[in-house]
C-alpha positions as CSV (number, residue, x, y, z in Angstrom):
1,M,0.1,0.0,0.1
2,A,1.1,3.6,-0.4
3,V,2.8,5.5,2.4
4,K,2.6,9.1,3.6
5,R,5.6,10.2,5.5
6,S,5.8,13.7,7.2
7,A,9.4,14.2,8.1
8,T,10.8,15.9,11.3
9,Q,12.6,19.0,10.1
10,V,16.0,19.5,11.7
11,S,17.7,22.8,11.3
12,Y,21.5,23.2,11.2
13,G,23.5,26.6,11.7
14,I,23.7,29.1,14.4
15,N,21.7,32.1,13.0
16,S,20.0,30.8,10.0
17,P,19.2,27.1,8.8
18,L,21.5,25.9,5.9
19,Y,19.2,23.0,4.9
20,N,16.5,20.7,6.3
21,Q,17.2,17.1,6.4
22,P,13.9,14.7,6.0
23,R,13.6,11.3,7.6
24,Q,14.8,8.3,5.7
25,I,12.2,5.7,4.7
26,I,13.1,1.9,5.0
27,A,11.0,-0.4,2.9
28,Q,10.9,-3.9,0.9
29,R,10.2,-2.4,-2.3
30,A,10.8,0.4,-4.8
31,P,8.8,3.7,-4.4
32,A,5.8,4.6,-6.5
33,S,4.4,8.0,-7.3
34,S,1.7,7.4,-4.9
35,D,4.1,7.2,-2.0
36,H,4.1,10.9,-0.9
37,A,7.0,12.3,0.7
38,D,8.8,15.5,1.1
39,S,11.5,16.5,-1.6
40,G,14.9,15.1,-0.5
41,T,13.4,12.1,1.3
42,L,15.5,8.9,0.9
43,W,13.8,5.6,0.2
44,V,15.9,2.5,0.8
45,D,14.5,-0.7,-0.9
46,E,16.1,-3.5,1.1
47,A,14.7,-6.2,-1.0
48,G,15.9,-4.6,-4.3
49,D,19.2,-3.5,-2.7
50,A,18.5,0.1,-4.2
51,A,18.0,3.7,-3.0
52,Y,15.7,6.4,-4.4
53,I,15.4,10.1,-3.6
54,A,12.1,12.2,-3.8
55,T,12.9,14.9,-6.2
56,S,9.7,16.7,-6.3
57,S,6.1,16.2,-4.8
58,G,2.7,17.5,-6.0
59,A,-0.9,16.7,-6.2
60,S,-0.2,14.1,-8.9
61,G,2.4,12.3,-6.6
62,T,6.0,12.1,-5.9
63,N,8.7,11.8,-8.4
64,W,11.6,9.4,-7.3
65,A,15.0,9.1,-8.9
66,V,17.4,6.4,-8.3
67,A,20.1,7.5,-5.9
68,P,23.7,7.4,-7.5
69,S,26.2,5.0,-6.4
70,G,29.5,3.5,-7.5
71,A,27.6,0.5,-9.2
72,T,24.0,-0.2,-9.7
73,T,22.4,-3.4,-10.7
74,A,18.7,-3.3,-12.0
75,A,16.4,-5.4,-13.8
76,S,15.3,-2.7,-15.8
77,M,15.8,1.1,-15.7
78,T,13.6,3.9,-16.9
79,I,14.6,7.6,-16.9
80,N,11.9,10.0,-17.3
81,P,12.5,12.9,-17.5
82,G,16.1,13.7,-17.8
83,N,19.4,12.1,-19.3
84,L,21.7,9.2,-18.5
85,T,25.0,10.9,-18.4
86,V,28.3,9.0,-17.7
87,T,31.1,11.4,-16.8
88,A,33.7,8.8,-16.3
89,G,34.1,5.0,-17.2
90,N,32.3,3.1,-19.7
91,V,28.8,1.9,-20.5
92,I,29.4,-1.7,-21.1
93,V,26.7,-4.0,-22.3
94,S,27.8,-7.8,-21.9
95,A,24.6,-9.4,-23.2
96,G,21.7,-8.0,-25.0
97,D,21.2,-4.9,-27.3
98,I,21.1,-1.3,-26.8
99,T,18.2,0.0,-28.8
100,A,17.2,3.6,-29.4
101,S,13.6,3.7,-30.8
102,A,13.5,7.5,-31.2
103,G,15.7,10.5,-31.1
104,T,19.4,10.7,-31.9
105,A,22.0,8.4,-30.7
106,T,25.5,10.1,-30.4
107,F,28.7,8.3,-29.5
108,G,32.2,9.4,-29.1
109,T,33.9,5.8,-28.9
110,T,31.7,2.8,-29.3
111,I,32.5,-0.9,-29.0
112,A,29.5,-3.1,-29.6
113,S,28.7,-6.5,-30.9
114,T,25.0,-5.6,-32.1
115,L,23.8,-2.1,-32.3
116,A,20.1,-1.5,-33.5
117,L,18.6,2.1,-33.9
118,S,15.2,3.0,-35.3
119,S,16.2,6.8,-35.6
120,T,19.5,8.4,-36.1
121,L,23.1,7.3,-35.3
122,N,25.8,10.0,-34.8
123,V,29.5,8.8,-34.4
124,T,32.0,11.3,-33.4
125,G,35.0,9.2,-32.5
126,L,36.4,5.7,-32.8
127,S,33.7,3.1,-32.9
128,T,33.9,-0.7,-33.4
129,L,30.7,-2.2,-34.1
130,G,29.4,-5.7,-35.0
131,D,25.9,-5.9,-36.5
132,V,24.6,-2.4,-37.0
133,D,21.0,-1.7,-38.0
134,V,20.0,1.8,-38.3
135,V,16.4,2.9,-39.4
136,G,16.9,6.6,-39.9
137,N,20.1,8.5,-40.6
138,M,23.6,7.5,-39.7
139,T,26.2,10.4,-39.3
140,V,29.9,9.6,-38.8
141,T,32.4,12.5,-38.1
142,G,36.1,11.3,-38.5
143,D,37.4,8.1,-40.2
144,F,34.8,5.4,-41.0
145,D,36.1,2.0,-41.5
146,I,33.9,-1.2,-42.2
147,T,36.0,-4.2,-41.7
148,D,34.6,-7.9,-41.8
149,T,35.9,-11.2,-42.6
150,A,32.5,-12.1,-44.1
151,S,30.7,-10.0,-46.9
152,I,29.5,-6.4,-46.3
153,S,26.4,-5.4,-48.2
154,L,24.9,-1.8,-48.5
155,T,21.1,-2.2,-49.1
156,S,18.5,0.4,-49.7
157,T,14.7,-0.2,-50.1
158,N,13.9,3.3,-51.0
159,D,12.2,3.6,-54.3
160,A,13.8,6.9,-55.4
161,A,16.8,8.5,-57.0
162,G,19.8,8.4,-54.9
163,A,18.7,5.5,-52.8
164,I,22.4,4.8,-52.1
165,S,24.7,7.7,-52.3
166,L,28.3,7.9,-51.9
167,T,29.7,11.4,-51.8
168,A,33.1,13.1,-51.0
169,N,32.5,16.9,-50.3
170,G,35.7,18.0,-48.8
171,G,37.5,20.1,-51.3
172,T,39.2,20.1,-54.8
173,S,42.0,17.4,-53.8
174,E,39.2,14.9,-52.6
175,T,38.8,11.5,-54.5
176,I,36.6,8.3,-54.1
177,A,38.5,5.1,-54.4
178,V,36.9,1.7,-54.8
179,T,39.7,-0.9,-54.6
180,S,39.9,-4.7,-54.7
181,S,43.3,-5.4,-53.3
182,Q,43.7,-9.1,-54.1
183,G,41.1,-9.8,-56.7
184,T,42.6,-11.4,-59.9
185,G,39.4,-12.2,-61.8
186,A,38.1,-10.1,-64.6
187,A,35.1,-9.2,-62.4
188,S,37.1,-8.3,-59.3
189,I,35.1,-5.1,-59.3
190,G,31.7,-5.3,-60.8
191,L,29.2,-2.5,-61.5
192,V,25.8,-4.2,-62.2
193,S,22.5,-2.7,-62.9
194,T,20.2,-5.6,-63.1
195,A,17.2,-4.1,-64.8
196,G,18.6,-0.4,-65.7
197,G,21.7,1.2,-67.1
198,I,24.8,2.6,-65.9
199,T,25.8,6.2,-66.6
200,L,29.4,7.5,-66.1
201,S,29.6,11.3,-66.1
202,G,32.6,13.6,-65.5
203,G,32.2,17.2,-64.9
204,L,36.0,18.0,-65.5
205,G,36.6,20.3,-68.7
206,T,39.6,18.5,-69.9
207,A,40.4,15.8,-72.4
208,D,40.6,13.2,-69.5
209,A,37.4,13.9,-67.9
210,I,36.6,10.1,-67.9
211,N,39.5,7.7,-68.0
212,I,39.3,3.9,-68.6
213,V,42.9,2.5,-67.9
214,A,44.3,-1.1,-68.0
215,S,47.4,-0.4,-65.9
216,N,49.0,-3.7,-66.4
217,A,51.3,-3.7,-69.4
218,A,49.5,-6.9,-70.8
219,G,46.1,-5.7,-69.9
220,G,43.4,-5.0,-72.2
221,I,39.8,-3.5,-72.5
222,D,36.9,-5.7,-73.5
223,I,33.5,-3.9,-74.3
224,D,30.6,-6.3,-75.1
225,Y,27.0,-5.2,-76.0
226,G,23.9,-6.6,-77.6
227,T,21.6,-5.8,-80.5
228,G,21.0,-2.4,-79.2
229,G,24.3,-1.3,-80.6
230,M,27.1,1.1,-79.3
231,T,27.2,4.7,-80.0
232,C,30.2,6.9,-79.2
233,T,28.9,10.7,-79.9
234,G,31.3,13.6,-79.5
235,A,30.2,17.2,-79.5
236,N,32.5,18.8,-82.0
237,G,35.4,17.1,-80.4
238,A,38.2,14.9,-82.0
239,F,37.8,11.0,-81.5
240,A,41.2,9.3,-81.6
241,V,42.2,5.6,-81.5
242,A,45.8,5.0,-80.9
243,T,47.3,1.5,-80.3
244,G,51.1,1.9,-80.7
245,T,52.4,-1.1,-82.5
246,G,49.0,-2.9,-82.2
247,A,46.6,-3.6,-85.0
248,I,43.1,-1.7,-85.3
249,N,40.4,-4.0,-86.4
250,I,37.0,-2.7,-87.4
251,G,34.3,-5.3,-88.4
252,A,37.1,-8.0,-88.7
253,D,34.9,-10.8,-87.5
254,A,33.4,-13.4,-89.9
255,A,29.7,-12.1,-89.7
256,A,28.3,-10.4,-92.9
257,K,27.7,-6.7,-92.1
258,T,27.8,-3.0,-93.5
259,I,30.9,-0.9,-92.6
260,T,30.4,2.9,-92.9
261,V,33.2,5.4,-92.5
262,G,32.4,9.0,-92.9
263,N,29.3,10.8,-94.4
264,V,28.6,13.1,-97.5
265,T,27.8,16.1,-95.3
266,G,29.4,19.3,-96.5
267,A,33.1,19.4,-96.2
268,T,33.4,16.0,-94.6
269,A,36.7,14.4,-95.5
270,V,38.1,10.9,-94.9
271,N,42.0,10.5,-94.8
272,I,43.6,7.1,-95.0
273,N,47.4,7.2,-94.4
274,T,49.8,4.4,-94.5
275,G,53.6,3.9,-94.2
276,T,55.7,1.5,-95.9
277,G,53.4,-1.3,-95.0
278,G,50.9,-0.3,-97.6
279,S,47.1,-0.5,-97.8
280,A,44.9,-3.2,-98.9
281,L,41.1,-3.0,-99.9
282,T,39.9,-6.4,-100.5
283,T,36.4,-7.9,-101.0
284,T,35.2,-11.5,-101.7
285,N,33.4,-11.3,-105.0
286,G,32.0,-8.0,-104.1
287,V,32.1,-4.5,-105.7
288,I,34.4,-1.8,-104.8
289,G,33.0,1.6,-105.7
290,L,34.7,5.1,-105.5
291,I,31.9,7.7,-106.0
292,S,32.9,11.4,-105.7
293,G,30.1,13.3,-107.2
294,T,31.5,16.3,-109.1
295,G,35.0,15.8,-107.2
296,A,38.0,14.4,-109.0
297,I,39.4,10.8,-108.2
298,N,43.2,10.8,-108.0
299,I,45.1,7.6,-107.8
300,G,48.8,8.1,-107.5
301,A,48.7,11.6,-108.3
302,D,51.6,12.8,-106.0
303,A,55.0,13.6,-107.5
304,A,56.8,10.5,-106.2
305,A,57.9,7.8,-108.6
306,K,55.7,4.6,-108.4
307,A,53.9,1.9,-110.3
308,I,50.3,1.9,-110.5
309,T,48.6,-1.4,-111.4
310,I,44.9,-1.7,-112.3
311,G,43.4,-5.2,-112.9
312,N,45.3,-8.4,-113.3
313,G,45.9,-11.2,-115.9
314,T,43.7,-13.7,-114.4
315,V,41.1,-15.3,-116.7
316,A,37.7,-13.5,-117.0
317,T,39.3,-10.3,-115.3
318,G,38.1,-7.3,-117.1
319,V,38.9,-3.5,-116.7
320,A,36.3,-1.0,-117.9
321,I,37.1,2.8,-118.0
322,A,34.2,5.0,-118.8
323,A,34.0,8.7,-119.3
324,G,31.4,11.2,-120.1
325,A,34.0,14.2,-121.1
326,N,37.1,14.3,-122.8
327,S,39.7,12.1,-121.2
328,S,43.4,11.3,-121.6
329,I,46.3,9.1,-120.4
330,T,49.5,11.0,-120.2
331,T,53.1,10.2,-119.7
332,A,55.7,13.0,-118.9
333,G,59.2,13.2,-119.7
334,A,61.4,12.2,-122.7
335,G,61.7,8.6,-123.7
336,V,58.8,7.7,-121.1
337,D,56.7,5.1,-123.1
338,F,53.1,4.2,-122.8
339,T,52.3,0.6,-123.7
340,I,48.9,-1.1,-124.0
341,T,49.4,-4.9,-124.1
342,C,46.8,-7.5,-124.8
343,G,48.5,-10.9,-124.1
344,G,46.3,-13.4,-125.8
345,G,43.3,-11.5,-127.0
346,T,42.3,-8.7,-129.4
347,L,42.9,-5.1,-128.7
348,T,40.1,-3.1,-130.0
349,L,39.7,0.8,-130.3
350,E,36.2,1.8,-130.8
351,S,34.6,5.1,-131.0
352,G,30.9,5.9,-131.2
353,E,31.4,9.6,-132.6
354,A,30.1,10.2,-136.0
355,A,33.1,12.2,-137.0
356,A,35.9,11.7,-139.6
357,N,38.6,11.7,-136.6
358,A,36.4,9.7,-134.3
359,I,39.7,7.7,-133.8
360,G,42.9,9.8,-134.0
361,I,46.6,8.5,-133.6
362,S,49.0,11.5,-133.5
363,T,52.3,12.6,-132.3
364,T,52.8,16.2,-131.2
365,S,56.7,16.5,-131.2
366,A,58.7,17.5,-134.2
367,G,60.2,14.5,-135.8
368,G,57.7,12.1,-134.1
369,G,56.2,9.4,-136.1
370,V,53.6,6.6,-135.9
371,L,55.0,3.0,-136.3
372,I,52.3,0.2,-136.7
373,E,53.9,-3.2,-136.7
374,T,52.8,-6.6,-136.3
375,G,53.8,-10.1,-135.3
376,A,57.2,-11.6,-134.4
377,A,60.1,-11.8,-136.9
378,G,58.7,-13.3,-140.0
379,D,55.1,-12.2,-139.3
380,E,55.5,-8.6,-140.3
381,G,53.0,-6.9,-142.2
382,L,49.8,-8.4,-140.8
383,I,48.0,-5.3,-141.0
384,Q,44.5,-4.9,-142.0
385,L,42.4,-2.0,-143.2
386,R,38.8,-2.6,-143.3
387,P,37.4,-0.7,-146.3
388,A,34.1,0.6,-147.4
389,V,32.6,-1.2,-150.2
390,G,30.2,-0.4,-152.8
391,T,28.9,-2.1,-156.0
392,A,27.4,-0.6,-159.1
393,A,26.2,-2.2,-162.5
394,A,27.5,0.8,-164.4
395,A,30.8,2.5,-164.9
396,T,29.7,5.0,-162.4
397,Q,29.0,4.8,-158.4
398,V,29.0,6.8,-155.3
399,L,31.1,5.7,-152.2
400,D,32.0,8.3,-149.4
401,A,35.0,6.9,-147.6
402,Y,38.7,7.4,-147.0
403,V,39.4,3.8,-147.7
404,G,37.2,1.8,-150.0
405,V,36.6,-0.9,-152.7
406,A,34.2,0.2,-155.5
407,T,33.1,-2.8,-157.5
408,Y,31.7,-2.3,-161.2
409,T,29.9,-5.1,-162.7
410,G,28.4,-5.8,-166.2
411,L,31.3,-3.9,-168.1
412,T,32.2,-5.4,-171.6
413,T,35.5,-3.3,-172.6
414,A,36.8,-5.1,-175.7
415,M,40.5,-6.0,-176.1
416,G,42.6,-3.0,-176.8
417,A,39.7,-0.7,-175.9
418,S,39.8,2.2,-173.5
419,A,37.2,3.2,-171.0
420,T,36.7,5.3,-167.8
421,L,35.4,4.4,-164.3
422,T,33.9,7.3,-162.1
423,L,33.9,7.4,-158.4
424,T,32.0,10.1,-156.6
425,N,33.4,10.5,-152.9
426,A,32.7,13.5,-150.6
427,M,36.1,12.8,-148.9
428,I,38.0,13.8,-151.9
429,S,38.9,17.5,-152.3
430,A,41.1,19.3,-154.7
431,T,43.9,19.1,-152.2
432,T,43.7,15.6,-151.0
433,G,46.0,12.6,-152.2
434,V,44.2,9.5,-153.7
435,L,45.8,6.3,-154.1
436,V,43.9,4.2,-156.6
437,T,44.4,0.7,-158.1
438,V,42.1,-1.1,-160.7
439,S,42.0,-4.9,-161.0
440,N,39.6,-7.1,-162.7
441,L,38.2,-10.8,-162.2
442,N,38.6,-13.2,-164.9
443,A,35.7,-15.4,-164.2
444,S,35.0,-15.6,-168.2
445,T,38.5,-16.7,-168.9
446,N,38.7,-14.3,-171.6
447,G,42.0,-13.1,-170.2
448,A,41.2,-9.3,-170.0
449,F,43.7,-7.3,-168.3
450,L,43.3,-3.5,-167.3
451,T,45.8,-0.9,-166.9
452,I,45.5,2.6,-165.6
453,D,46.1,5.2,-168.2
454,G,45.5,8.1,-165.9
455,I,43.3,9.8,-163.1
456,T,41.5,13.0,-163.2
457,Q,40.6,14.6,-159.8
458,A,38.0,17.0,-158.8
459,A,36.5,18.2,-155.6
460,G,34.3,15.4,-154.7
461,S,35.3,12.7,-157.5
462,I,37.9,11.1,-159.5
463,V,37.9,9.7,-163.0
464,V,40.1,6.8,-163.8
465,S,40.9,6.0,-167.5
466,Y,42.0,2.5,-168.2
467,T,42.8,0.3,-171.2
468,N,42.1,-3.5,-171.7
469,N,45.6,-4.7,-172.6
470,G,44.6,-8.3,-172.2
471,A,43.8,-11.3,-174.7
472,G,40.0,-10.7,-174.6
473,A,37.1,-8.5,-173.7
474,L,35.6,-8.3,-170.2
475,G,33.1,-11.0,-170.1
476,A,30.4,-12.4,-167.7
477,G,31.5,-12.2,-164.1
478,D,34.6,-10.2,-164.8
479,D,33.9,-7.4,-162.2
480,V,36.2,-4.4,-161.9
481,L,37.5,-3.4,-158.6
482,L,38.7,0.1,-158.1
483,S,40.5,0.3,-154.6
484,F,41.2,3.8,-153.2
485,M,42.8,5.5,-150.0
486,V,42.1,9.2,-149.6
487,L,45.1,10.9,-147.8
488,N,43.7,13.8,-146.2
489,P,46.5,16.5,-145.2
C-alpha cells in the first residue's frame, strides 16, 4: 500500500538554517508516485538493494529518482524525464542489445557486437561495431572503416533516385576510391544494374574527364554489347584511336555486315594514311565503288615515282574505263613510253562519234612518227584496213569513204579498148591525195587485163581512165574493182 511520511525538520546552523534534513524511509520495495514524501526524502529498498530520492512532490504524486552509487544493478531502468550521463568510465553491455527507438544516438567511442537504432546514429569518435541496424540516418564524423571477414552489403529499399549515395564533399583534392586489393578475376570489381543502365559522368572540362585505364602492361579493355548497338558521340570534339604497334580491327569478325566510315555532309573528309606497310582494300566477290560526285578521283597523283597497277591477268578479269567528257592518259618526260598490251586477245579501239576523226593517232613532237607493226620476226605486215565497199552495175558509183573498194559489174570493154570509171566521194577534195588501183576478175577466162592510163581528180570525185591490154574482152563475171585510199592533209 502507499505510504505517507511527514518528516521531522532538523535545522543546522547558528543564526539561519542551511538546509533541512528529511527522515529516511526503509521499505522492502521500490517507491511509486503514490508514495508521498517531501523532496529530499531517501527511500531505501532493502529487497531490491537500491536507494531512491524524492525529487519533487505535488498533487499528482511524488517523483522518485534512483540514488547515485558506485555500481548499480537493476532488472530494468527508466529515466523520465532527464538524461543518463556518464562522466567517467564506460557503458558496457555484456549481453543483449542497446536499442534507441527514437531521437538521436550520439557516440564518441563505441564498442558493440550488435547495435540497433530506429532513428539517427551520430558517431564522432572511434567505434567498433558488430551488426549495425539503423532505421533513420547515420552520421559519422572522422574516419569510418567497415571491416569484416564476411561479406559487407549496403542495401536500400527506398524507391527513389539516390537510394544509395556515396559522396565526397571536402575540397578540390578529394577522391573516391573503390579498390579490390587481391582480386585477380576479370570481375574483381563489378558495376551491375540488373534492370537499368549505368551512366558514367565526368564534369571536368579537360580531355581526360573520364579515364578507363588497364594499368597492367599486358592488360586489355573488353566492351561487349547486344543488338541495341553502341554509340560514341562527340560534340565537335576529336575521336582518336591510338594503339602503338597494335593492329586496329573494325568489323574483322566473320559475320556479314555493313561498315560505314564518314558521311557526305558538307566538307566532310576521310583520310587514310599508311607507311611502307601499304594499304589493301579487299572484297570476296564484291564490288568496290569510288564515288565522288563532281569531285576528282586521283590515284597516285603525288610527285613520287611509283608503279600503278589496275586489274590483273587472271582469266575473266575485265577492266572498264568509262568517261562522259574528254579524257586522256598522259606520260611525262622524254623517252617515257606508254604501252597497251593484250596478251592473248584482241585489242580494239572503238569510238561511237560520227566524225571523220572519231579515232585519232597522232604525235605532237617535231620528228615524231607513228609505227604500226605486227607479229614476231617473219610475221611482219599483218595489218588490215577494213574498207568501205560499194557495187554498181555501171561505170559510175558513189562511195563516201577514206578507204574503200568500189566494184563495177557488167562492163564489156573490148580487147585493146579504153574506158573510164567514175567514183563520186565526198572525202576527196582538190588538195587530197588519192591512191588508186584497178583490177578485174577473170571469171569468163577471156583473159582481159586492165591498166590505168590516168586519173582526173576534182573536188568530190575522181575519173580513172584505163585500157584493156589483155587477150580478150571483159566477159560475164569479170567484175572491175577500184580500190582507193584518200590521204587528207
